[in-house]
C-alpha positions in Angstrom: -73.6 4.1 63.1 -75.1 0.5 63.1 -77.8 -0.5 65.7 -75.6 -2.9 67.4 -73.6 -0.1 68.6 -76.6 0.8 71.0 -76.9 -2.5 72.2 -73.4 -2.9 73.4 -73.8 0.1 75.8 -72.1 2.8 73.9 -75.0 5.2 74.9 -73.7 5.7 78.3 -70.2 7.1 77.1 -69.9 10.7 77.4 -69.0 13.0 74.7 -66.9 15.9 75.6 -68.5 17.8 72.7 -71.8 17.9 74.2 -72.2 20.3 77.0 -73.4 19.0 80.4 -76.7 20.4 81.8 -76.4 21.6 85.1 -80.0 21.6 85.8 -82.3 18.7 85.0 -84.9 19.8 82.8 -88.0 18.0 81.7 -88.4 17.6 77.9 -91.9 18.7 76.4 -93.3 17.8 73.2 -92.5 21.4 71.9 -88.8 21.0 72.8 -88.3 18.1 70.6 -89.2 17.3 66.9 -88.9 13.6 67.4 -87.9 11.2 70.0 -85.3 12.7 72.5 -81.8 11.3 72.8 -80.7 10.1 76.1 -78.3 11.8 78.2 -74.8 10.6 77.7 -75.4 9.2 74.2 -72.2 9.5 72.0 -72.0 12.3 69.7 -71.4 10.2 66.7 -74.7 8.4 67.3 -76.7 11.3 68.6 -75.4 14.1 66.5 -74.1 12.5 63.4 -75.4 13.6 60.6 -76.6 11.1 57.9 -74.1 10.4 55.0 -74.9 12.8 52.1 -77.1 11.1 49.5 -76.5 11.6 46.1 -79.2 13.9 44.5 -81.8 11.8 42.5 -83.1 12.7 39.3 -86.2 14.9 40.1 -88.3 12.3 38.2 -87.2 9.4 40.5 -86.8 11.0 43.8 -88.9 9.4 46.7 -90.8 11.4 49.3 -88.9 11.7 52.7 -90.2 9.6 55.7 -91.6 11.2 58.7 -88.7 9.9 60.8 -86.2 11.3 58.6 -87.6 14.6 59.2 -87.2 14.4 63.0 -83.9 15.7 64.3 -83.7 14.7 68.0 -82.0 17.4 70.3 -79.8 16.2 73.1 -78.1 19.3 73.8 -80.6 19.8 76.8 -80.3 16.2 78.2 -77.8 16.1 81.0 -75.5 13.1 80.8 -75.8 10.5 83.8 -72.1 10.9 84.4 -72.3 14.5 84.6 -75.4 14.6 86.9 -73.5 12.1 89.2 -70.4 14.5 89.4 -72.5 17.4 90.8 -73.0 17.6 94.7 -76.4 16.3 95.6 -78.8 18.9 96.8 -81.2 18.8 99.4 -84.1 17.5 97.6 -87.6 16.5 98.7 -89.4 13.4 97.7 -91.2 15.2 94.8 -87.8 16.2 93.6 -86.7 12.7 93.7 -89.9 11.4 92.0 -89.3 13.9 89.4 -85.9 12.9 88.9 -87.0 9.3 88.7 -89.6 10.2 86.2 -87.1 12.1 84.3 -84.7 9.2 84.2 -87.4 6.9 83.1 -88.2 9.6 80.5 -84.8 9.6 79.6 -84.6 5.9 79.5 -87.6 5.9 77.2 -86.1 8.9 75.2 -83.0 6.9 74.9 -84.8 3.9 73.6 -86.9 5.9 71.4 -83.6 7.4 70.1 -82.1 4.2 69.4 -85.2 2.9 67.8 -85.1 6.2 65.7 -81.4 5.5 64.9 -82.0 2.1 63.9 -84.9 3.2 61.7 -83.0 5.9 60.3 -80.0 3.7 59.6 -82.4 1.2 58.0 -84.1 4.3 56.1 -80.6 5.5 54.8 -79.6 2.0 53.7 -82.9 1.7 51.8 -82.6 5.2 50.6 -79.1 4.7 49.8 -80.1 1.5 47.7 -82.7 3.4 46.1 -80.4 6.4 45.5 -78.0 3.8 44.0 -80.5 2.2 41.9 -81.8 5.6 40.8 -78.2 7.0 40.2 -77.7 3.8 38.2 -80.9 4.2 36.4 -80.0 7.9 36.0 -76.5 7.3 35.0 -78.0 4.7 32.3 -80.3 7.5 31.2 -77.7 10.1 31.4 -75.2 8.0 29.5 -77.8 7.4 26.9 -78.5 11.1 26.7 -74.8 11.9 26.5 -74.4 9.2 24.0 -77.4 10.7 22.1 -76.2 14.1 22.5 -72.7 13.0 21.4 -74.1 11.2 18.5 -76.0 14.1 17.5 -73.2 16.4 18.1 -71.0 14.0 16.1 -73.5 14.1 13.3 -73.4 17.9 13.5 -69.8 17.9 13.7 -69.4 15.4 10.9 -71.9 17.7 8.8 -69.7 20.7 9.5 -66.4 18.8 8.8 -68.1 17.4 5.6 -69.1 20.8 4.7 -65.8 22.4 5.6 -64.2 19.3 3.7 -66.6 20.1 0.8 -65.2 23.8 0.8 -61.8 22.6 1.3 -62.1 20.2 -1.5 -63.7 22.9 -3.7 -60.8 25.2 -2.9 -58.2 22.4 -3.4 -59.9 21.6 -6.7 -59.6 25.3 -7.7 -56.1 25.4 -6.3 -55.4 22.3 -8.2 -56.9 23.5 -11.2 -54.9 26.7 -11.0 -51.8 24.8 -10.2 -52.5 22.4 -13.0 -52.8 25.3 -15.3 -49.6 26.9 -13.9 -48.1 23.5 -13.9 -48.9 23.0 -17.3 -47.7 26.3 -18.3 -44.4 25.5 -16.5 -44.3 22.0 -17.9 -44.7 23.5 -21.3 -42.0 25.9 -20.5 -40.0 23.3 -18.9 -40.7 21.1 -21.9 -39.4 23.7 -24.2 -36.2 24.2 -21.9 -35.7 20.6 -21.7 -36.1 20.1 -25.3 -33.6 23.0 -25.9 -31.2 21.5 -23.3 -31.6 18.2 -24.7 -30.6 19.3 -28.1 -27.8 21.3 -26.6 -26.7 18.3 -24.6 -27.3 16.0 -27.8 -24.9 18.6 -29.6 -22.5 18.6 -26.7 -22.8 14.9 -26.3 -22.1 14.5 -30.1 -19.3 17.0 -29.9 -17.9 15.3 -26.7 -18.4 12.0 -28.3 -16.4 13.1 -31.4 -13.8 14.5 -28.9 -13.5 11.5 -26.9 -13.3 9.4 -30.1 -10.4 11.7 -31.2 -9.0 11.7 -27.6 -9.4 7.9 -27.7 -7.7 7.7 -31.0 -4.9 10.1 -29.8 -4.8 8.1 -26.5 -4.5 4.8 -28.2 -1.8 6.4 -30.5 -0.1 7.9 -27.6 -0.4 4.5 -25.7 0.7 2.7 -28.7 3.5 5.2 -29.1 4.1 4.9 -25.3 3.9 1.0 -25.4 6.4 1.3 -28.2 8.7 3.8 -26.4 8.3 1.8 -23.1 9.4 -1.3 -25.1 12.3 0.8 -26.6 12.9 2.3 -23.1 12.7 -1.4 -21.8 15.2 -2.6 -24.4 17.3 0.6 -23.9 17.1 -0.2 -20.1 18.1 -3.9 -20.8 20.8 -2.6 -23.2 21.9 -0.1 -20.6 22.0 -2.7 -17.9 23.9 -4.9 -20.3 26.2 -2.1 -21.3 26.7 -1.1 -17.7 27.4 -4.7 -16.7 29.8 -5.0 -19.6 31.2 -1.6 -18.6 31.6 -2.8 -14.9 32.9 -6.1 -16.1 35.3 -4.2 -18.5 36.2 -1.8 -15.7 36.7 -4.7 -13.5 38.9 -6.4 -16.3 40.5 -3.3 -16.9 41.3 -2.6 -13.3 42.6 -6.5 -13.0 44.4 -6.1 -16.0 46.0 -2.6 -14.7 46.5 -4.0 -11.4 48.3 -7.1 -13.2 50.0 -4.7 -15.6 51.1 -2.9 -12.6 52.3 -5.9 -10.7 53.9 -6.9 -13.9 55.4 -3.5 -14.4 56.6 -3.8 -10.5 57.9 -7.1 -11.0 59.7 -6.2 -14.1 60.9 -2.9 -12.7 62.2 -5.0 -9.4 64.0 -7.3 -11.9 65.2 -4.6 -14.1 66.4 -2.9 -10.8 68.0 -6.1 -9.7 69.5 -6.6 -13.3 70.7 -3.0 -13.1 72.1 -3.5 -9.5 73.7 -6.8 -10.7 75.0 -5.3 -14.0 76.2 -2.5 -11.9 77.9 -4.8 -9.5 79.4 -6.6 -12.4 80.5 -3.6 -14.1 81.8 -2.2 -10.8 83.6 -5.6 -10.5 84.9 -5.2 -14.1 86.0 -1.8 -13.5 87.7 -2.9 -10.4 89.1 -5.8 -12.3 90.1 -3.4 -15.2 91.5 -1.0 -12.6 93.7 -3.6 -11.4 94.8 -4.8 -14.5 95.5 -1.2 -15.7 97.4 -0.7 -12.4 99.2 -4.0 -13.3 99.7 -2.8 -16.7 100.9 0.6 -15.6 103.1 -1.0 -13.0 104.6 -3.4 -15.6 104.8 -0.5 -18.0 106.7 1.4 -15.4 109.0 -1.5 -14.7 109.6 -2.0 -18.2 110.0 1.7 -18.8 112.5 1.6 -15.9 114.2 -1.3 -17.4 114.3 0.4 -20.7 115.6 3.5 -19.3 118.5 1.5 -17.4 119.2 -0.4 -20.5 119.2 3.0 -22.3 121.6 4.3 -19.9 123.7 1.4 -20.0 123.8 1.5 -23.6 124.8 5.1 -23.6 127.4 4.4 -21.1 128.6 1.4 -23.3 128.5 3.8 -26.3 130.5 6.5 -24.3 132.9 3.7 -23.4 133.2 2.6 -26.7 133.6 6.0 -28.2 136.3 6.7 -25.6 138.1 3.4 -26.3 137.7 4.1 -30.0 139.2 7.6 -29.4 141.9 6.1 -27.3 142.5 3.6 -30.0 142.7 6.2 -32.6 145.1 8.2 -30.4 147.1 5.0 -29.9 147.1 4.2 -33.6 148.5 7.6 -34.3 151.2 7.0 -31.9 151.7 3.6 -33.4 150.6 0.6 -34.9 152.2 -1.9 -32.7 150.0 -0.9 -29.9 147.0 -1.8 -31.9 148.7 -4.9 -33.3 149.3 -5.9 -29.8 145.9 -6.0 -28.8 145.6 -8.6 -31.8 142.6 -9.5 -33.7 140.8 -11.0 -30.9 140.3 -7.8 -29.0 138.8 -6.2 -32.1 136.5 -8.9 -32.6 135.5 -8.8 -28.9 134.8 -5.0 -29.0 132.7 -5.4 -32.3 130.6 -8.3 -30.7 130.0 -6.1 -27.6 129.0 -3.0 -29.9 126.7 -5.2 -31.9 125.2 -6.8 -28.8 124.4 -3.3 -27.4 122.8 -2.1 -30.6 120.6 -5.2 -30.6 119.6 -4.5 -26.9 119.2 -0.8 -27.8 116.6 -2.0 -30.6 114.7 -4.1 -28.3 114.7 -1.2 -26.0 113.1 1.2 -28.5 110.1 -1.5 -29.0 109.4 -1.3 -25.6 109.4 2.4 -25.5 106.8 2.4 -28.2 104.6 0.1 -26.2 105.2 2.4 -23.2 104.0 5.4 -25.2 101.0 3.4 -26.6 100.2 2.4 -23.2 100.2 6.1 -22.0 98.0 7.2 -24.8 95.5 4.5 -24.0 95.4 5.6 -20.4 94.9 9.4 -21.4 92.1 8.2 -23.5 90.5 6.2 -20.7 90.7 8.8 -18.3 89.2 11.4 -20.7 86.3 8.7 -21.2 86.0 8.4 -17.5 85.7 12.2 -17.0 83.0 12.5 -19.6 81.0 9.5 -18.1 81.3 11.0 -14.6 79.9 14.3 -16.0 77.1 12.9 -17.7 76.2 10.8 -14.7 76.7 13.8 -12.2 74.8 16.1 -14.6 77.9 18.2 -15.0 79.2 19.6 -18.1 77.2 21.1 -21.0 77.0 18.1 -23.3 73.5 16.6 -24.1 75.0 14.0 -26.3 74.0 10.6 -25.5 76.8 8.3 -24.3 76.2 6.0 -27.4 75.3 8.7 -29.8 76.9 8.6 -33.2 79.1 11.7 -33.6 78.2 13.4 -36.9 80.9 16.0 -37.4 79.2 17.9 -40.3 75.8 18.2 -38.7 73.8 21.4 -38.7 71.2 22.1 -35.9 68.3 24.3 -37.1 68.0 27.8 -35.6 65.6 27.8 -32.6 62.7 30.6 -32.5 60.2 31.5 -29.7 57.1 28.9 -29.5 53.8 29.9 -30.9 50.9 29.7 -28.3 49.1 26.4 -28.5 45.6 28.1 -27.7 45.7 31.2 -29.9 43.0 33.8 -29.0 39.8 33.7 -31.1 39.5 36.5 -33.8 37.0 38.9 -33.2 36.6 38.9 -37.2 35.5 35.4 -37.2 32.1 35.3 -39.1 28.9 34.6 -37.2 26.9 31.5 -38.4 23.7 32.4 -40.2 20.7 31.3 -38.1 18.7 30.0 -41.4 21.8 28.0 -42.4 22.5 26.6 -39.0 18.8 25.8 -38.7 19.3 23.7 -42.0 22.0 21.9 -40.8 20.8 21.0 -37.3 16.9 20.5 -37.9 17.5 17.0 -39.6 20.0 16.1 -37.1 17.8 16.8 -34.3 15.0 14.8 -35.9 16.8 11.6 -35.4 14.3 9.1 -33.8 16.6 8.1 -31.0 16.2 11.5 -29.4 12.5 11.0 -28.9 9.9 13.7 -29.0 10.9 15.7 -25.8 14.0 17.5 -27.1 14.9 21.1 -26.3 18.0 22.7 -27.9 19.5 26.2 -27.9 22.8 27.5 -29.8 24.1 31.0 -29.0 27.1 33.3 -30.4 29.4 33.7 -27.2 30.7 37.1 -28.2 27.3 38.8 -29.1 24.8 36.8 -27.1 22.9 36.3 -30.3 20.5 33.4 -30.4 21.2 31.4 -33.5 19.1 28.5 -33.0 16.2 27.8 -30.6 13.9 24.8 -29.9 11.8 24.9 -26.8 14.8 26.3 -24.9 12.5 27.7 -21.9 10.8 24.4 -21.4 12.1 22.7 -18.3 13.6 19.3 -19.2 15.6 16.6 -17.1 19.3 17.9 -17.1 20.7 14.8 -15.7 24.4 15.6 -14.9 24.4 18.9 -16.8 23.1 20.1 -13.7 26.6 20.1 -12.2 27.3 23.2 -14.2 24.8 25.1 -12.2 26.3 23.8 -9.1 29.8 24.6 -10.2 28.7 28.3 -11.1 27.1 28.6 -7.6 30.2 27.0 -5.8 32.6 29.7 -7.6 30.5 32.8 -7.0 29.5 31.8 -3.4 32.7 30.4 -2.2 36.3 31.7 -2.7 37.8 29.6 -5.2 41.0 29.4 -2.9 38.8 28.2 0.0 39.7 24.7 1.2 37.5 22.0 2.9 38.9 21.0 6.3 38.8 17.5 7.9 39.6 17.7 11.6 40.5 15.1 14.4 39.6 16.2 18.1 39.9 14.3 21.5 37.0 12.1 22.6 35.3 12.1 25.9 37.1 9.2 27.2 41.0 8.1 27.1 42.2 6.8 23.9 39.1 8.0 22.3 39.3 10.3 19.1 36.8 12.0 17.0 37.1 12.5 13.3 35.0 15.7 12.4 33.8 15.5 8.8 34.3 18.9 7.0 32.4 17.6 3.7 35.5 16.8 2.0 34.9 13.5 0.1 38.5 13.8 -1.6 40.5 12.8 1.6 42.7 10.0 0.5 43.7 6.8 1.9 46.7 6.6 -0.5 49.7 8.9 -0.7 49.3 10.6 -3.2 45.7 10.3 -4.0 44.9 8.0 -7.2 41.7 9.7 -7.4 41.8 13.1 -6.6 45.3 14.9 -7.3 46.3 17.2 -4.6 43.9 15.8 -2.0 44.8 15.6 1.6 45.7 12.3 3.1 44.8 10.2 6.0 48.4 9.5 6.7 49.1 13.1 7.1 46.2 13.5 9.6 47.1 10.3 11.4 50.7 11.5 11.9 49.5 14.8 13.4 47.0 12.8 15.6 50.0 10.5 16.9 52.0 13.4 17.5 49.4 15.3 19.5 48.6 12.2 21.5 52.3 11.3 22.4 52.1 7.9 22.2 48.9 7.2 23.9 47.2 4.2 22.2 43.9 4.9 20.3 41.0 2.6 21.4 38.1 3.9 19.6 37.2 6.4 16.8 33.9 8.3 16.7 32.9 9.8 13.4 31.1 13.2 13.5 28.9 13.7 10.5 26.9 16.6 11.9 28.1 19.1 9.5 25.5 17.7 6.8 21.7 17.0 7.8 18.7 15.8 6.3 18.2 12.6 4.2 21.4 10.8 2.7 19.8 10.3 -0.8 17.7 12.7 -2.6 14.1 12.4 -3.8 14.2 11.2 -7.3 17.0 9.0 -6.9 16.4 5.2 -7.7 16.7 2.6 -5.1 20.1 1.3 -6.6 21.7 4.6 -7.0 23.3 4.8 -3.6 25.4 2.9 -3.2 26.4 2.1 -6.9 29.4 2.7 -9.2 28.4 6.2 -9.5 27.0 7.4 -6.2 27.0 7.0 -2.5 25.0 8.3 0.6 25.9 11.9 1.0 27.7 12.3 4.2 30.0 14.9 5.7 32.9 12.4 6.0 34.2 10.1 3.4 37.5 9.0 1.9 38.3 8.3 -1.7 35.1 9.5 -2.8 33.2 6.8 -0.9 35.0 4.4 -3.0 35.4 0.9 -1.6 38.8 0.5 -3.2 40.9 3.5 -4.2 41.0 3.8 -8.0 38.0 1.5 -8.5 34.2 2.6 -9.4 32.0 0.7 -6.8 31.0 2.9 -3.9 30.3 2.3 -0.2 27.1 2.5 1.5 28.6 3.7 5.0 31.1 6.3 3.7 31.6 7.8 7.4 32.1 4.4 9.1 34.7 3.6 6.2 36.4 6.9 7.1 36.8 5.9 10.6 38.2 2.7 10.0 40.7 4.0 7.6 41.8 6.6 10.4 41.9 3.8 12.9 44.1 1.7 10.6 46.5 4.8 10.0 46.6 5.4 13.7 48.0 1.7 14.1 44.7 0.6 15.7 43.0 -1.3 13.0 40.8 -3.2 15.8 39.6 0.0 17.5 35.8 0.3 17.7 34.3 2.7 15.2 31.0 4.4 15.6 29.0 7.3 14.6 28.4 10.2 17.1 29.3 13.8 18.0 32.5 15.5 19.0 32.5 17.0 22.7 32.0 20.6 23.0 35.4 22.7 23.2 37.5 19.3 22.4 41.1 19.7 21.9 42.3 19.6 18.3 44.7 16.7 17.6 45.0 17.2 13.8 43.7 19.1 10.7 44.2 18.6 7.1 42.8 20.8 4.0 41.6 19.7 0.6 42.6 21.1 -2.9 41.1 24.6 -3.4 37.5 25.1 -4.3 38.4 25.6 -7.9 40.2 22.4 -8.4 37.3 20.7 -6.6 35.0 22.0 -9.3 37.1 21.1 -12.0 37.4 17.6 -10.7 33.5 17.3 -10.2 33.0 18.3 -13.7 35.6 16.4 -15.5 34.7 13.1 -14.0 31.1 14.1 -13.3 31.6 13.1 -9.6 28.2 13.1 -7.9 29.3 12.9 -4.4 31.8 15.8 -4.7 29.3 17.8 -6.4 26.5 17.2 -3.7 29.3 18.2 -1.0 30.1 21.5 -2.7 26.4 22.4 -3.1 26.1 21.8 0.8 29.0 24.2 1.4 27.0 26.7 -0.7 24.1 26.3 1.4 26.1 26.6 4.5 27.6 29.9 3.3 24.1 31.2 2.5 22.7 30.4 5.8 20.7 27.5 4.6 20.4 23.9 5.8 23.0 21.7 4.6 20.5 19.4 2.9 19.5 18.5 -0.4 16.6 21.1 -0.5 18.9 23.6 1.3 21.4 23.1 -1.5 18.9 23.4 -4.2 17.5 26.8 -2.8 21.1 27.9 -2.5 22.0 27.2 -6.0 19.0 29.0 -7.2 19.8 31.8 -5.3 23.3 32.0 -6.4 22.2 31.9 -10.1 19.7 34.6 -9.5 22.3 36.9 -8.0 24.5 36.5 -10.9 21.7 38.0 -13.1 20.5 34.6 -14.8 17.0 33.9 -15.4 16.0 30.8 -13.1 12.2 30.4 -14.5 11.5 26.8 -14.7 14.3 25.6 -12.3 13.6 22.9 -10.0 16.3 21.0 -8.2 16.0 17.9 -5.9 19.7 17.5 -5.8 22.8 19.4 -7.0 24.3 16.5 -9.2 21.3 15.9 -11.6 21.1 12.3 -10.4 17.4 13.0 -9.4 14.8 12.5 -12.1 12.7 15.3 -10.4 15.0 18.0 -11.5 14.1 20.4 -14.0 16.4 22.8 -16.1 15.6 24.8 -19.2 18.2 24.3 -21.8 18.4 28.2 -22.2 19.7 28.4 -18.7 22.4 26.0 -19.1 23.5 28.0 -22.3 23.5 31.3 -20.1 25.9 29.5 -17.5 28.1 28.4 -20.3 28.1 31.8 -22.0 28.9 33.4 -18.8 31.9 31.1 -18.1 33.1 31.8 -21.6 32.5 35.6 -22.0 33.7 36.4 -18.5 30.7 38.4 -17.6 30.5 36.7 -14.2 33.5 37.0 -12.1 35.3 33.5 -11.7 32.7 31.7 -13.9 35.5 31.0 -16.4 36.9 28.4 -14.0 34.1 26.1 -15.2 35.9 26.0 -18.7 39.0 24.0 -17.6 36.6 21.4 -15.9 34.7 20.8 -19.2 35.7 17.4 -20.8 37.3 17.9 -24.0 36.0 15.7 -26.9 38.4 12.7 -27.7 40.6 13.8 -25.0 39.6 13.6 -21.5 36.8 13.0 -18.8 33.6 11.8 -19.9 34.1 12.8 -23.6 37.5 10.6 -23.6 36.1 8.0 -26.2 33.3 10.4 -27.6 34.0 12.1 -31.0 32.3 12.1 -34.2 34.1 12.5 -37.8 34.3 16.0 -39.0 36.5 18.9 -39.8 35.9 20.1 -36.1 36.5 16.9 -34.2 37.9 16.2 -31.9 39.3 19.0 -29.5 36.9 21.9 -30.5 34.1 20.7 -28.3 34.2 21.2 -24.6 31.1 20.0 -22.8 29.4 18.5 -20.0 27.5 15.3 -20.3 24.3 14.2 -18.8 23.1 10.6 -19.0 20.2 8.9 -17.2 18.0 6.0 -18.4 16.1 7.8 -21.2 18.0 10.9 -20.9 20.9 12.0 -22.7 22.2 15.7 -22.9 25.2 17.8 -23.7 25.9 21.4 -22.9 29.1 23.3 -23.5 31.2 25.3 -25.9 32.2 24.5 -29.7 34.6 26.4 -31.9 33.3 26.4 -35.4 35.5 25.9 -38.7 35.7 29.9 -39.1 36.8 30.2 -35.5 33.5 31.5 -34.0 32.9 30.4 -30.3 29.3 29.1 -29.6 27.6 28.0 -26.5 25.1 25.2 -27.0 22.9 22.7 -25.0 20.9 19.8 -26.4 18.6 18.1 -23.7 16.8 14.8 -24.8 14.9 13.6 -21.9 12.6 11.3 -23.7 15.3 9.4 -25.7 14.1 6.1 -27.1 17.5 4.8 -28.6 20.3 3.1 -26.8 22.6 5.2 -24.6 25.3 4.6 -27.2 23.1 5.2 -30.2 21.9 8.5 -28.4 25.3 9.7 -27.3 26.5 9.1 -31.0 23.7 11.3 -32.2 24.7 13.9 -29.8 28.3 13.8 -30.9 27.1 14.2 -34.4 25.3 17.2 -33.7 28.3 18.7 -31.7 30.4 17.9 -34.6 28.2 19.5 -37.0 28.4 22.7 -35.0 32.3 22.4 -35.0 32.4 22.0 -38.8 29.7 24.5 -39.7 30.6 27.7 -41.5 26.9 28.1 -42.0 26.8 31.2 -44.0 
């Protein structure tokens, strides 16, 4: 505690930690080891222990001072306050003196304590300073020692580390030497291996380089061939486009010419009808005039006859009178001459004159009689001619002689016999072509450059199933429209040939609204009868039923329900210009006239359903009614329904004219019958399933559509031959219905104007055509010159020539088959 504290009177403050003395005592020299602390001194001054001093280094510790060794004891010194609080005893003067002396002693002790405290504080400060200096010195010495020890330890550690490092280095060198040796061995082995691999790689590289050069040469050759083929295809495409444009133009011109001719014919017929009517009227007038003239002549003749009869009667009477007078005269003459003489010569002359006049009149009457008889004969002839004419006009009578036919009395008619059949059955004895001889005929024809390199073909004898010619017939090829053969077989084997497709109209959800529910029949016709599909149902018939069911209620809107078919409207592999075009349209469940924009013409519509709705609205007498696509209400009342031609007839029409929309519609009905979606994919699956169930091998078959318009379709030529053979030999029930739909070369369908010269052409080739850009196919039957029936297919899906050139080459192959005895 600082010395100033005692001077401020802190010594008089009592400390509760120091017990107060109840009895005053006198301190002796033996009781204290130093100055006594006065009573009442503060504990922290009288009893506080000195601050600890850091022990000094043994070599620098200073000797302790005597004052520092004296610890005054104040425990027995009574504090003034405590003494004052005790009750004052009865004391004597001596006691008072003793207390005074004690007080003085206490004051002296207090002063001594304070001095001691001050000295102690000063000593402690000095000691502290000395200790601090010693500690600093010691610290410096210790730091030096530590640094020296650290340096020594570091040196030792460094030496140990260096020794360890040397050992490690030695071990590392040994390991490195060992590793180097091993590495050298490995490198030597690796070098040997690398050398061997390098040799192998170089060999392989050389071989690869040779192969790449060969491949490059081959690719270059193929690219050149491809470029050439592309050029040829481009030329073919241009030619095809030009031909198509020419065909379309020719078709349009032909249609225009047909329309003009039809108009001319109609005008001519109207004029002829008018002329006939005028002629008939004139003839009627002439006949009436002739009848009147004949009546007049007959009346005149009757009058003349009556007059002639009267003259004859008068003549006869005159003759009788003359005879009577003559007799009377003769009698009178016999009686006497005077009587006759009395008459005189005048009477005789008068009689003679009268007789002569009667004879003359009688002669004139005879001429009139001849005329009357001639007129009667003429009347009889005219009546007979009228009867004959009436019989001819009314169909009566057995005569088949024309009115103006020249009669030949001595003509001799030939004797008629029973007619011979037009299609005589094939002879089972007809010889089968020899495969070697047939190959010798077909091989050079199939090598025609217009076919390209991707050609497959097969020829089979129908009766025996013997394969007579085969060229890659199992390789899948692009079938084009020959794929319709597969669809047709699936249709006639899955559906009943007598089934029909229904188109229905039901009541809509609002008054005046009707719903046309498509049944997948694209042949529904807007003309009566249909100009495109003989036997088709008509919109007029359907509208008549609807009007009768509505009972005169006006139609305000038409909804078209196409929900029977689903999925995309065009197939994968169809070109952007394929639908609509002159040969295809979007496939919907509702269409009219095969989706043609105008019945009888080729351009197709891009919205068949809306067109059908508009056609129905027009037929219902509401051409301005709103038409939209939608769905029929559930349980709606049926207002009318019509049926298509039978499935067998539809299949025939689809094959003969290669009708894409009709084929796709039939395929969707096959899918529906087999529980598959009515989509392009569902139809393809259904066709494949039908063929497999019929026992045909469908390996390699892949169909993106049913009509063959898709370029993604793949069909082996052998499968097409199997279908044709099954249709021809009757091995699959109802498959023979396909034959009536196959176009006949030089006669109908897509082969109308296609035939090649030769003994078997035309007429003996019945086949389905297939044509796309760069694709020309033909599959069907042919009867050889010896009367043998063959099934064949030729698929050229890499054709490089023009369409016309490739078709001609195919026709030459078919004609060669027809004219081949090949034995």
